[in-house]
Residue, then its C-alpha position, 0 to 999 in steps of 0.5 A: m152674835i154681834l148684835t147681842a151686846n147693847k152697844e152693837r144693837a144701838r150701833f146697828l140701830k144707828f147704822a140702819t137709821v143712817g142707811a134710811i136717810g141714805s135710802v131716802l136720798d137714794i130713792v129721791i135722786m133716782n126718781l129725779l133722774t129717771q122721771l126728769l132726765n128720763m135716765r135708765l134705771v141703772y145709771a140713775g141708781t148708780i149715780s143716786l147710790i154714790c150720793a147716798i154712799v158719801s151721806n152714809f159715810m159722814f153720818n156713820r163716821y161721826w154718829t154711829y161710830p164716833d169712836s173710830r177715829s184711828r184711821h185718817f179720814l180719807h183712808q177710812l172714806s176709801m175703805f167705806f167706799l170700797v165695801n159700797v162698790v162691792g155693794i154696787l156689784f150686788r145692786i146693778p144686777i138686781l136693778h137690771f134683772v129685777e125691774p122688768m119682772m116687777v113691772n110685769a107683775f105690776e101690770r098683770t096682778a095690779h092691772l096697772s098701766h105700763s108707766s105706772a108700773q114702771i114708776i111703782a117697779k123702779n121704787a120696789t126694785l131699788a127698795f129691795a136692792i137697798a135691803v140686800v146691800m144694807i145687810w152687806n154693808f153693816f157687817i162688812n163695814r162693822y168688822w173692816t172699816y170700823n174694826d178699831i172699836e170695842 
């Protein structure tokens, strides 16, 4: 398994840390767009994800995989971005279909107002989508984007 070597575990922890930073960025931007601009979650979540992708690429290239420099910067960015575009294909249906179910669940089980349930559901849905996509991103990026390292 990939995570049996100490070096790979350290890379995974760095990747997860970078992902956590990107997730905070993603969530903050999504909340700003949905709360201040009243943007729909699917659109706000897509914009916030693009911001997180750029941040994550920079941190991963220079901190998680500093020994991965055999590819030109733009070539590696395009590979990383392509992996994340596929991640968007997982993320968008989650954001679209899971949010309404979560709103209903929060309204019924927690007896929250619709607006409170919406805010919590948006964040819970985004957190779930981030977790699913992070698993995809780590393994595909490790074996494709950053496959030039030992």
